[in-house]
C-alpha positions as MATLAB code, in Angstrom:
seq = 'XXXXXXXXXXXXXXXXXXXXXXXXXXXXXXXXXXXXXXXXXXXXXXXXXXXXXXXXXXXXXXXXXXXXXXXXXXXXXXXXXXXXXXXXXXXXXX';
ca = [
      12.397    6.615   -9.630;
      11.645    9.659   -7.445;
       8.313    8.292   -6.265;
       9.831    5.124   -5.139;
      12.499    6.793   -3.103;
       9.806    9.067   -1.496;
       7.572    6.144   -0.607;
      10.613    4.238    0.944;
      11.277    7.364    2.841;
       7.682    7.616    4.207;
       7.890    4.075    5.511;
      11.285    4.443    7.010;
      10.462    7.663    8.744;
       6.783    7.410    9.714;
       6.766    3.547   10.440;
      10.393    3.147   11.716;
      11.004    0.560    8.851;
      14.724   -0.269    9.209;
      15.541   -2.963    6.706;
      14.579   -3.926    3.243;
      12.237   -6.669    4.505;
       9.164   -5.316    6.397;
       7.490   -7.625    9.190;
       3.754   -8.350    8.721;
       3.139   -6.443   11.985;
       4.559   -3.325   10.390;
       2.576   -3.793    7.079;
      -0.534   -4.219    9.108;
       0.136   -0.864   10.885;
       0.988    0.911    7.685;
      -2.289   -0.357    6.230;
      -4.221    0.274    9.354;
      -5.529   -3.264    9.352;
      -5.555   -5.952   12.165;
      -2.443   -8.374   11.824;
      -4.983  -11.268   11.748;
      -6.663   -9.745    8.707;
      -3.247   -9.492    6.993;
      -2.472  -12.988    7.647;
      -5.829  -14.247    6.455;
      -5.306  -12.315    3.268;
      -1.970  -13.810    2.822;
      -3.095  -17.345    3.483;
      -5.986  -16.850    0.859;
      -3.638  -15.615   -1.721;
      -5.571  -12.252   -1.868;
      -2.930   -9.926   -0.707;
      -1.321   -8.012   -3.510;
       2.138   -7.839   -2.367;
       4.368  -10.907   -2.573;
       5.642  -12.136    0.833;
       8.336  -14.361    2.109;
       8.107  -16.788    4.969;
      11.209  -17.218    7.098;
      10.335  -19.598    9.911;
       7.150  -18.106   11.524;
       7.883  -14.719   10.168;
       5.978  -13.238    7.109;
       8.153  -10.678    5.454;
       7.354   -8.222    2.595;
       9.930   -6.381    0.491;
      10.123   -2.712    1.125;
      10.339   -1.795   -2.469;
       7.176   -3.944   -3.395;
       5.277   -2.304   -0.575;
       6.388    1.151   -1.647;
       5.605    0.384   -5.331;
       2.025   -0.778   -4.309;
       1.598    2.408   -2.115;
       2.364    4.360   -5.301;
       0.020    2.541   -7.482;
      -2.795    2.974   -4.844;
      -2.151    6.656   -4.531;
      -2.111    6.960   -8.381;
      -5.348    5.118   -8.776;
      -7.015    7.202   -6.075;
      -5.718   10.395   -7.748;
      -7.074    9.184  -11.103;
     -10.452    8.294   -9.698;
     -10.920   11.786   -8.134;
      -9.796   13.329  -11.396;
     -12.309   11.159  -13.292;
     -15.174   12.064  -10.866;
     -14.415   15.865  -11.003;
     -14.440   15.579  -14.934;
     -17.745   13.743  -14.951;
     -19.338   16.507  -12.675;
     -18.038   19.280  -15.097;
     -19.651   17.326  -18.092;
     -22.798   16.663  -16.400;
     -25.637   19.209  -16.683;
     -26.289   21.229  -13.601;
     -29.628   19.807  -12.045;
     -30.178   23.182   -9.993;
];
């Protein structure tokens, strides 16, 4: 899947991800959220990407993070497309 390869490349290049397992601190940086928020979401079972605990570390699979990123990007693109289509269909109020 070309998109998966591209998303993995983004994380490797832009966020210096070097392995197949991504530390919680890197995931928080990628998502631009505080690490405490990420840990809270994980504890509450509200974070959409599965994780693995190894000792005190919380790790996420790079492929799952990349697939989630692709789904989010596609959902945003669909939302924008739908909003643009509804504007064209709506009568002009001017």
